DRENSE-563911 format. One record per residue (C-alpha): residue number from 1; residue in three letters; x, y, z. Coordinates in nm, 2 decimals. Example, Ala and Ser with C-alpha at 12.3 -4.5 7.8 and 13.67 -1.06 7.14 Angstrom:
DRENSE-563911
<nr: 1; rest: ala; east: 1.23; north: -0.45; up: 0.78>
<nr: 2; rest: ser; east: 1.37; north: -0.11; up: 0.71>
END
This chain:
DRENSE-563911
<nr: 1; rest: met; east: -4.83; north: -5.43; up: -2.36>
<nr: 2; rest: lys; east: -4.99; north: -5.37; up: -2.69>
<nr: 3; rest: gln; east: -5.17; north: -5.70; up: -2.65>
<nr: 4; rest: leu; east: -5.31; north: -5.60; up: -2.31>
<nr: 5; rest: leu; east: -5.45; north: -5.28; up: -2.45>
<nr: 6; rest: asp; east: -5.61; north: -5.47; up: -2.72>
<nr: 7; rest: arg; east: -5.77; north: -5.74; up: -2.51>
<nr: 8; rest: tyr; east: -5.90; north: -5.51; up: -2.22>
<nr: 9; rest: gln; east: -6.14; north: -5.22; up: -2.22>
<nr: 10; rest: tyr; east: -5.93; north: -5.08; up: -1.94>
<nr: 11; rest: leu; east: -5.64; north: -5.12; up: -1.72>
<nr: 12; rest: phe; east: -5.55; north: -4.96; up: -1.39>
<nr: 13; rest: thr; east: -5.22; north: -4.83; up: -1.27>
<nr: 14; rest: glu; east: -5.10; north: -4.69; up: -0.95>
<nr: 15; rest: phe; east: -5.22; north: -4.38; up: -0.76>
<nr: 16; rest: ala; east: -4.96; north: -4.13; up: -0.63>
<nr: 17; rest: val; east: -4.73; north: -4.37; up: -0.45>
<nr: 18; rest: leu; east: -4.46; north: -4.11; up: -0.42>
<nr: 19; rest: glu; east: -4.68; north: -3.84; up: -0.30>
<nr: 20; rest: arg; east: -4.84; north: -4.06; up: -0.04>
<nr: 21; rest: leu; east: -4.49; north: -4.16; up: 0.09>
<nr: 22; rest: arg; east: -4.41; north: -3.79; up: 0.09>
<nr: 23; rest: arg; east: -4.68; north: -3.74; up: 0.34>
<nr: 24; rest: ser; east: -4.62; north: -4.03; up: 0.55>
<nr: 25; rest: glu; east: -4.51; north: -4.00; up: 0.92>
<nr: 26; rest: asn; east: -4.32; north: -4.31; up: 0.90>
<nr: 27; rest: val; east: -4.06; north: -4.24; up: 0.63>
<nr: 28; rest: cys; east: -3.84; north: -3.95; up: 0.52>
<nr: 29; rest: leu; east: -3.77; north: -3.91; up: 0.14>
<nr: 30; rest: his; east: -3.43; north: -3.82; up: 0.02>
<nr: 31; rest: pro; east: -3.38; north: -3.45; up: -0.08>
<nr: 32; rest: thr; east: -3.27; north: -3.54; up: -0.43>
<nr: 33; rest: leu; east: -3.36; north: -3.90; up: -0.48>
<nr: 34; rest: glu; east: -3.70; north: -3.88; up: -0.34>
<nr: 35; rest: his; east: -3.82; north: -4.24; up: -0.26>
<nr: 36; rest: ser; east: -3.56; north: -4.43; up: -0.44>
<nr: 37; rest: leu; east: -3.36; north: -4.52; up: -0.13>
<nr: 38; rest: leu; east: -3.65; north: -4.65; up: 0.07>
<nr: 39; rest: ile; east: -3.58; north: -5.00; up: -0.08>
<nr: 40; rest: tyr; east: -3.29; north: -5.03; up: 0.13>
<nr: 41; rest: asp; east: -3.47; north: -4.97; up: 0.47>
<nr: 42; rest: glu; east: -3.70; north: -5.21; up: 0.62>
<nr: 43; rest: ile; east: -3.95; north: -4.94; up: 0.72>
<nr: 44; rest: gly; east: -3.93; north: -4.79; up: 0.39>
<nr: 45; rest: lys; east: -4.00; north: -5.12; up: 0.20>
<nr: 46; rest: arg; east: -4.30; north: -5.18; up: 0.44>
<nr: 47; rest: glu; east: -4.45; north: -4.84; up: 0.37>
<nr: 48; rest: ile; east: -4.42; north: -4.89; up: -0.01>
<nr: 49; rest: ser; east: -4.56; north: -5.25; up: 0.02>
<nr: 50; rest: leu; east: -4.86; north: -5.13; up: 0.22>
<nr: 51; rest: ile; east: -4.95; north: -4.88; up: -0.04>
<nr: 52; rest: tyr; east: -4.94; north: -5.16; up: -0.31>
<nr: 53; rest: asp; east: -5.12; north: -5.41; up: -0.10>
<nr: 54; rest: glu; east: -5.42; north: -5.16; up: -0.06>
<nr: 55; rest: tyr; east: -5.43; north: -5.11; up: -0.44>
<nr: 56; rest: phe; east: -5.41; north: -5.47; up: -0.53>
<nr: 57; rest: ala; east: -5.68; north: -5.55; up: -0.27>
<nr: 58; rest: leu; east: -5.91; north: -5.29; up: -0.43>
<nr: 59; rest: gln; east: -5.86; north: -5.37; up: -0.79>
<nr: 60; rest: arg; east: -5.86; north: -5.74; up: -0.75>
<nr: 61; rest: glu; east: -6.23; north: -5.78; up: -0.83>
<nr: 62; rest: ser; east: -6.20; north: -5.59; up: -1.16>
<nr: 63; rest: lys; east: -5.99; north: -5.88; up: -1.31>
<nr: 64; rest: val; east: -5.79; north: -5.65; up: -1.53>
<nr: 65; rest: pro; east: -5.40; north: -5.59; up: -1.54>
<nr: 66; rest: phe; east: -5.23; north: -5.35; up: -1.31>
<nr: 67; rest: leu; east: -4.93; north: -5.15; up: -1.40>
<nr: 68; rest: ile; east: -4.67; north: -5.06; up: -1.13>
<nr: 69; rest: phe; east: -4.37; north: -4.84; up: -1.13>
<nr: 70; rest: thr; east: -4.03; north: -4.87; up: -1.00>
<nr: 71; rest: pro; east: -3.94; north: -4.61; up: -0.74>
<nr: 72; rest: ser; east: -3.68; north: -4.45; up: -0.96>
<nr: 73; rest: trp; east: -3.82; north: -4.11; up: -1.09>
<nr: 74; rest: arg; east: -3.52; north: -3.92; up: -0.96>
<nr: 75; rest: ala; east: -3.26; north: -4.20; up: -0.99>
<nr: 76; rest: asn; east: -3.08; north: -4.07; up: -1.27>
<nr: 77; rest: lys; east: -2.70; north: -4.07; up: -1.33>
<nr: 78; rest: glu; east: -2.63; north: -3.73; up: -1.23>
<nr: 79; rest: arg; east: -2.80; north: -3.75; up: -0.89>
<nr: 80; rest: ile; east: -2.67; north: -4.11; up: -0.81>
<nr: 81; rest: glu; east: -2.30; north: -4.01; up: -0.89>
<nr: 82; rest: ala; east: -2.34; north: -3.68; up: -0.70>
<nr: 83; rest: leu; east: -2.40; north: -3.89; up: -0.38>
<nr: 84; rest: gln; east: -2.13; north: -4.14; up: -0.47>
<nr: 85; rest: ile; east: -2.37; north: -4.42; up: -0.42>
<nr: 86; rest: asp; east: -2.22; north: -4.76; up: -0.53>
<nr: 87; rest: lys; east: -2.55; north: -4.95; up: -0.53>
<nr: 88; rest: asp; east: -2.74; north: -5.04; up: -0.83>
<nr: 89; rest: val; east: -3.02; north: -4.82; up: -0.74>
<nr: 90; rest: asn; east: -3.23; north: -4.87; up: -1.06>
<nr: 91; rest: gly; east: -3.15; north: -5.24; up: -1.08>
<nr: 92; rest: asp; east: -3.25; north: -5.29; up: -0.72>
<nr: 93; rest: ala; east: -3.57; north: -5.09; up: -0.77>
<nr: 94; rest: val; east: -3.68; north: -5.32; up: -1.04>
<nr: 95; rest: arg; east: -3.60; north: -5.63; up: -0.82>
<nr: 96; rest: phe; east: -3.79; north: -5.49; up: -0.53>
<nr: 97; rest: met; east: -4.09; north: -5.43; up: -0.75>
<nr: 98; rest: lys; east: -4.05; north: -5.79; up: -0.87>
<nr: 99; rest: thr; east: -4.12; north: -5.90; up: -0.51>
<nr: 100; rest: ile; east: -4.43; north: -5.71; up: -0.50>
<nr: 101; rest: lys; east: -4.55; north: -5.85; up: -0.82>
<nr: 102; rest: glu; east: -4.47; north: -6.21; up: -0.70>
<nr: 103; rest: arg; east: -4.68; north: -6.15; up: -0.38>
<nr: 104; rest: his; east: -4.98; north: -6.06; up: -0.57>
<nr: 105; rest: glu; east: -4.96; north: -6.23; up: -0.91>
<nr: 106; rest: ser; east: -5.14; north: -6.55; up: -0.78>
<nr: 107; rest: asp; east: -5.47; north: -6.36; up: -0.72>
<nr: 108; rest: ser; east: -5.44; north: -6.09; up: -0.96>
<nr: 109; rest: glu; east: -5.46; north: -6.06; up: -1.35>
<nr: 110; rest: glu; east: -5.14; north: -5.97; up: -1.53>
<nr: 111; rest: ile; east: -4.91; north: -5.73; up: -1.35>
<nr: 112; rest: leu; east: -4.64; north: -5.53; up: -1.55>
<nr: 113; rest: ile; east: -4.35; north: -5.34; up: -1.40>
<nr: 114; rest: gly; east: -4.27; north: -5.00; up: -1.57>
<nr: 115; rest: gly; east: -3.92; north: -4.85; up: -1.53>
<nr: 116; rest: leu; east: -4.00; north: -4.49; up: -1.40>
<nr: 117; rest: ile; east: -3.80; north: -4.19; up: -1.51>
<nr: 118; rest: gly; east: -3.86; north: -3.83; up: -1.50>
<nr: 119; rest: cys; east: -3.73; north: -3.51; up: -1.65>
<nr: 120; rest: lys; east: -3.40; north: -3.37; up: -1.53>
<nr: 121; rest: asn; east: -3.54; north: -3.06; up: -1.37>
<nr: 122; rest: asp; east: -3.87; north: -2.92; up: -1.23>
<nr: 123; rest: cys; east: -4.16; north: -3.09; up: -1.41>
<nr: 124; rest: tyr; east: -4.36; north: -2.76; up: -1.37>
<nr: 125; rest: lys; east: -4.09; north: -2.55; up: -1.55>
<nr: 126; rest: pro; east: -4.06; north: -2.62; up: -1.92>
<nr: 127; rest: asp; east: -3.79; north: -2.36; up: -1.96>
<nr: 128; rest: lys; east: -3.56; north: -2.58; up: -1.75>
<nr: 129; rest: ala; east: -3.63; north: -2.88; up: -1.99>
<nr: 130; rest: leu; east: -3.34; north: -3.04; up: -2.18>
<nr: 131; rest: thr; east: -3.30; north: -3.00; up: -2.54>
<nr: 132; rest: met; east: -3.34; north: -3.32; up: -2.75>
<nr: 133; rest: lys; east: -2.97; north: -3.38; up: -2.77>
<nr: 134; rest: glu; east: -2.92; north: -3.32; up: -2.41>
<nr: 135; rest: ser; east: -3.21; north: -3.55; up: -2.32>
<nr: 136; rest: thr; east: -3.06; north: -3.83; up: -2.53>
<nr: 137; rest: leu; east: -2.72; north: -3.81; up: -2.36>
<nr: 138; rest: phe; east: -2.88; north: -3.76; up: -2.00>
<nr: 139; rest: his; east: -3.14; north: -4.03; up: -1.98>
<nr: 140; rest: thr; east: -2.96; north: -4.31; up: -2.16>
<nr: 141; rest: trp; east: -2.77; north: -4.43; up: -1.86>
<nr: 142; rest: gln; east: -3.09; north: -4.48; up: -1.64>
<nr: 143; rest: ile; east: -3.30; north: -4.62; up: -1.92>
<nr: 144; rest: glu; east: -3.02; north: -4.90; up: -1.97>
<nr: 145; rest: lys; east: -3.00; north: -4.97; up: -1.60>
<nr: 146; rest: leu; east: -3.38; north: -5.03; up: -1.59>
<nr: 147; rest: ile; east: -3.39; north: -5.24; up: -1.91>
<nr: 148; rest: gln; east: -3.10; north: -5.45; up: -1.77>
<nr: 149; rest: gly; east: -3.30; north: -5.51; up: -1.44>
<nr: 150; rest: gly; east: -3.58; north: -5.65; up: -1.64>
<nr: 151; rest: val; east: -3.87; north: -5.40; up: -1.66>
<nr: 152; rest: asp; east: -4.17; north: -5.47; up: -1.90>
<nr: 153; rest: phe; east: -4.17; north: -5.12; up: -2.02>
<nr: 154; rest: ile; east: -4.02; north: -4.77; up: -1.96>
<nr: 155; rest: phe; east: -4.26; north: -4.50; up: -1.83>
<nr: 156; rest: ala; east: -4.13; north: -4.14; up: -1.86>
<nr: 157; rest: ala; east: -4.36; north: -3.93; up: -1.65>
<nr: 158; rest: ser; east: -4.43; north: -3.56; up: -1.58>
<nr: 159; rest: leu; east: -4.26; north: -3.43; up: -1.89>
<nr: 160; rest: pro; east: -4.32; north: -3.05; up: -1.92>
<nr: 161; rest: ala; east: -4.17; north: -3.00; up: -2.27>
<nr: 162; rest: ile; east: -4.16; north: -3.18; up: -2.61>
<nr: 163; rest: ser; east: -3.78; north: -3.13; up: -2.63>
<nr: 164; rest: glu; east: -3.69; north: -3.37; up: -2.35>
<nr: 165; rest: ala; east: -3.95; north: -3.61; up: -2.46>
<nr: 166; rest: glu; east: -3.82; north: -3.62; up: -2.82>
<nr: 167; rest: gly; east: -3.46; north: -3.69; up: -2.66>
<nr: 168; rest: ile; east: -3.62; north: -3.99; up: -2.46>
<nr: 169; rest: ala; east: -3.78; north: -4.13; up: -2.78>
<nr: 170; rest: gln; east: -3.47; north: -4.11; up: -2.96>
<nr: 171; rest: thr; east: -3.29; north: -4.30; up: -2.69>
<nr: 172; rest: met; east: -3.57; north: -4.57; up: -2.68>
<nr: 173; rest: ser; east: -3.54; north: -4.62; up: -3.04>
<nr: 174; rest: lys; east: -3.20; north: -4.80; up: -2.96>
<nr: 175; rest: phe; east: -3.39; north: -5.06; up: -2.75>
<nr: 176; rest: ser; east: -3.67; north: -5.31; up: -2.81>
<nr: 177; rest: thr; east: -3.83; north: -5.26; up: -2.47>
<nr: 178; rest: pro; east: -4.18; north: -5.08; up: -2.51>
<nr: 179; rest: tyr; east: -4.21; north: -4.72; up: -2.36>
<nr: 180; rest: ile; east: -4.48; north: -4.45; up: -2.28>
<nr: 181; rest: leu; east: -4.42; north: -4.09; up: -2.26>
<nr: 182; rest: ser; east: -4.65; north: -3.90; up: -2.02>
<nr: 183; rest: phe; east: -4.70; north: -3.51; up: -2.03>
<nr: 184; rest: val; east: -4.81; north: -3.26; up: -1.77>
<nr: 185; rest: ile; east: -5.07; north: -3.04; up: -1.92>
<nr: 186; rest: glu; east: -5.20; north: -2.70; up: -1.82>
<nr: 187; rest: arg; east: -5.57; north: -2.61; up: -1.79>
<nr: 188; rest: thr; east: -5.56; north: -2.51; up: -2.17>
<nr: 189; rest: gly; east: -5.49; north: -2.87; up: -2.25>
<nr: 190; rest: arg; east: -5.14; north: -2.78; up: -2.39>
<nr: 191; rest: leu; east: -4.80; north: -2.90; up: -2.26>
<nr: 192; rest: met; east: -4.63; north: -2.67; up: -2.02>
<nr: 193; rest: asp; east: -4.42; north: -2.54; up: -2.28>
<nr: 194; rest: gly; east: -4.72; north: -2.44; up: -2.48>
<nr: 195; rest: thr; east: -4.72; north: -2.71; up: -2.73>
<nr: 196; rest: thr; east: -5.05; north: -2.87; up: -2.83>
<nr: 197; rest: leu; east: -5.09; north: -3.24; up: -2.77>
<nr: 198; rest: asp; east: -5.14; north: -3.29; up: -3.16>
<nr: 199; rest: glu; east: -4.80; north: -3.12; up: -3.23>
<nr: 200; rest: ala; east: -4.62; north: -3.31; up: -2.95>
<nr: 201; rest: phe; east: -4.75; north: -3.65; up: -3.07>
<nr: 202; rest: gln; east: -4.70; north: -3.61; up: -3.42>
<nr: 203; rest: ala; east: -4.36; north: -3.47; up: -3.39>
<nr: 204; rest: ile; east: -4.24; north: -3.75; up: -3.16>
<nr: 205; rest: asp; east: -4.39; north: -4.02; up: -3.38>
<nr: 206; rest: thr; east: -4.24; north: -3.89; up: -3.69>
<nr: 207; rest: ser; east: -3.88; north: -3.81; up: -3.55>
<nr: 208; rest: cys; east: -3.79; north: -4.14; up: -3.40>
<nr: 209; rest: thr; east: -3.75; north: -4.49; up: -3.57>
<nr: 210; rest: arg; east: -3.94; north: -4.66; up: -3.29>
<nr: 211; rest: pro; east: -4.24; north: -4.46; up: -3.16>
<nr: 212; rest: pro; east: -4.39; north: -4.51; up: -2.81>
<nr: 213; rest: ile; east: -4.67; north: -4.76; up: -2.78>
<nr: 214; rest: gly; east: -4.87; north: -4.46; up: -2.68>
<nr: 215; rest: phe; east: -4.89; north: -4.13; up: -2.48>
<nr: 216; rest: met; east: -5.03; north: -4.05; up: -2.14>
<nr: 217; rest: ile; east: -5.11; north: -3.74; up: -1.94>
<nr: 218; rest: asn; east: -5.03; north: -3.72; up: -1.57>
<nr: 219; rest: cys; east: -5.02; north: -3.48; up: -1.29>
<nr: 220; rest: ser; east: -5.32; north: -3.29; up: -1.43>
<nr: 221; rest: his; east: -5.69; north: -3.31; up: -1.34>
<nr: 222; rest: pro; east: -5.92; north: -3.46; up: -1.60>
<nr: 223; rest: ala; east: -6.10; north: -3.13; up: -1.64>
<nr: 224; rest: phe; east: -5.78; north: -2.99; up: -1.80>
<nr: 225; rest: phe; east: -5.83; north: -3.24; up: -2.10>
<nr: 226; rest: thr; east: -6.10; north: -3.15; up: -2.34>
<nr: 227; rest: pro; east: -6.14; north: -3.44; up: -2.58>
<nr: 228; rest: glu; east: -6.40; north: -3.26; up: -2.80>
<nr: 229; rest: arg; east: -6.13; north: -3.01; up: -2.89>
<nr: 230; rest: glu; east: -5.86; north: -3.27; up: -2.96>
<nr: 231; rest: thr; east: -5.77; north: -3.42; up: -3.31>
<nr: 232; rest: asp; east: -5.84; north: -3.77; up: -3.40>
<nr: 233; rest: tyr; east: -5.47; north: -3.82; up: -3.39>
<nr: 234; rest: val; east: -5.45; north: -3.73; up: -3.04>
<nr: 235; rest: leu; east: -5.74; north: -3.95; up: -2.95>
<nr: 236; rest: ser; east: -5.58; north: -4.24; up: -3.13>
<nr: 237; rest: arg; east: -5.25; north: -4.22; up: -2.96>
<nr: 238; rest: leu; east: -5.35; north: -4.12; up: -2.61>
<nr: 239; rest: ile; east: -5.37; north: -4.45; up: -2.41>
<nr: 240; rest: gly; east: -5.37; north: -4.33; up: -2.05>
<nr: 241; rest: tyr; east: -5.45; north: -4.07; up: -1.78>
<nr: 242; rest: gln; east: -5.30; north: -4.05; up: -1.43>
<nr: 243; rest: ala; east: -5.51; north: -3.76; up: -1.30>
<nr: 244; rest: asn; east: -5.44; north: -3.52; up: -1.01>
<nr: 245; rest: ala; east: -5.71; north: -3.52; up: -0.74>
<nr: 246; rest: ser; east: -5.73; north: -3.14; up: -0.75>
<nr: 247; rest: asp; east: -5.87; north: -2.93; up: -1.02>
<nr: 248; rest: lys; east: -5.65; north: -2.64; up: -0.92>
<nr: 249; rest: asp; east: -5.39; north: -2.49; up: -1.13>
<nr: 250; rest: his; east: -5.04; north: -2.63; up: -1.11>
<nr: 251; rest: ser; east: -4.92; north: -2.29; up: -0.96>
<nr: 252; rest: ser; east: -5.16; north: -2.32; up: -0.68>
<nr: 253; rest: leu; east: -5.06; north: -2.68; up: -0.60>
<nr: 254; rest: asp; east: -4.67; north: -2.66; up: -0.63>
<nr: 255; rest: gly; east: -4.52; north: -2.64; up: -0.30>
<nr: 256; rest: ala; east: -4.86; north: -2.67; up: -0.11>
<nr: 257; rest: thr; east: -4.85; north: -2.79; up: 0.24>
<nr: 258; rest: asp; east: -5.20; north: -2.91; up: 0.24>
<nr: 259; rest: ile; east: -5.37; north: -3.17; up: 0.01>
<nr: 260; rest: his; east: -5.65; north: -3.04; up: -0.20>
<nr: 261; rest: ile; east: -5.90; north: -3.30; up: -0.32>
<nr: 262; rest: ser; east: -6.18; north: -3.20; up: -0.55>
<nr: 263; rest: asp; east: -6.50; north: -3.40; up: -0.55>
<nr: 264; rest: ile; east: -6.42; north: -3.78; up: -0.60>
<nr: 265; rest: ala; east: -6.73; north: -3.85; up: -0.79>
<nr: 266; rest: val; east: -6.67; north: -3.58; up: -1.03>
<nr: 267; rest: trp; east: -6.31; north: -3.70; up: -1.07>
<nr: 268; rest: gly; east: -6.42; north: -4.06; up: -1.12>
<nr: 269; rest: glu; east: -6.70; north: -3.99; up: -1.36>
<nr: 270; rest: ser; east: -6.46; north: -3.79; up: -1.58>
<nr: 271; rest: met; east: -6.21; north: -4.06; up: -1.59>
<nr: 272; rest: ile; east: -6.47; north: -4.33; up: -1.67>
<nr: 273; rest: thr; east: -6.60; north: -4.09; up: -1.94>
<nr: 274; rest: leu; east: -6.24; north: -4.08; up: -2.09>
<nr: 275; rest: asn; east: -6.24; north: -4.46; up: -2.10>
<nr: 276; rest: arg; east: -6.59; north: -4.53; up: -2.22>
<nr: 277; rest: lys; east: -6.64; north: -4.25; up: -2.48>
<nr: 278; rest: tyr; east: -6.27; north: -4.19; up: -2.58>
<nr: 279; rest: lys; east: -6.11; north: -4.53; up: -2.52>
<nr: 280; rest: ile; east: -5.83; north: -4.40; up: -2.30>
<nr: 281; rest: lys; east: -5.75; north: -4.74; up: -2.13>
<nr: 282; rest: ile; east: -5.49; north: -4.69; up: -1.86>
<nr: 283; rest: leu; east: -5.65; north: -4.52; up: -1.56>
<nr: 284; rest: gly; east: -5.46; north: -4.42; up: -1.26>
<nr: 285; rest: gly; east: -5.40; north: -4.13; up: -1.02>
<nr: 286; rest: cys; east: -5.14; north: -3.87; up: -0.94>
<nr: 287; rest: cys; east: -5.10; north: -3.60; up: -0.67>
<nr: 288; rest: gly; east: -5.35; north: -3.61; up: -0.41>
<nr: 289; rest: thr; east: -5.51; north: -3.94; up: -0.51>
<nr: 290; rest: asn; east: -5.54; north: -4.24; up: -0.29>
<nr: 291; rest: gly; east: -5.73; north: -4.57; up: -0.24>
<nr: 292; rest: glu; east: -6.07; north: -4.40; up: -0.25>
<nr: 293; rest: his; east: -6.01; north: -4.28; up: -0.61>
<nr: 294; rest: leu; east: -5.93; north: -4.63; up: -0.71>
<nr: 295; rest: arg; east: -6.22; north: -4.77; up: -0.53>
<nr: 296; rest: tyr; east: -6.46; north: -4.53; up: -0.70>
<nr: 297; rest: leu; east: -6.33; north: -4.65; up: -1.05>
<nr: 298; rest: val; east: -6.36; north: -5.02; up: -0.95>
<nr: 299; rest: glu; east: -6.71; north: -4.98; up: -0.82>
<nr: 300; rest: his; east: -6.85; north: -4.77; up: -1.10>
<nr: 301; rest: ile; east: -6.66; north: -4.83; up: -1.43>
<nr: 302; rest: asp; east: -6.87; north: -5.15; up: -1.53>
<nr: 303; rest: arg; east: -7.20; north: -5.05; up: -1.40>
END
């Protein structure tokens, strides 16, 4: 992963796969495991594959690596055991994503599979976040399953609080697999728990024996991040941004029945600026984004 970041000026990652499935008329997400069980259903596998087919077709001409994630955001031990599922859901998720990778790798640049994990509770409610110790105990099982499945890296997404992120970093220090921690930020540019990015990045980097290869921001419009106000440390460690399509606050979007998409050109130019001016290399989309957002980046980033 580090070699790819050094070699390329930018990389692409996926755009709101889970949210697109949530709004699909062809599949129904599980109430607690979200899209994790769709890999056991032919229609579910087809719907996931079609989204990736679209993304690979759009980004192919860019000739840069593409990072894809396992459908395992909510497939933690607690939720799996509560349903008494006897399948290796996380390992099967990795194997499914390998079939997608194999189908596209002959006509694409390098494809890396990230093992996707999320916070235990609501990613918009930092008061529900785990403590560092609780986080270490909670996340180890799923991380081990994904690593055993053969992921290229672990991607912990939509983290609302530093405490749970620190626990994940402590767990990942036991393994050699690269990992990325990705935070949700408010319009203020701070984590949902009020921590600044500088405080979070430095605390994690100094508290674990094997820091992440970098940090990302996701589930937040690019307007929420103001690079001019950030420290050099933040800009040196922030490697990616999966941005929401809407510039509305999280409180307005949480539970909304309709998709709100702000101007794609404004969104796209903001993302391109983050890359060109501030060297944020991994570019992707979160809630509300789709192939049109990727298309804009592909068509404009090299102009």
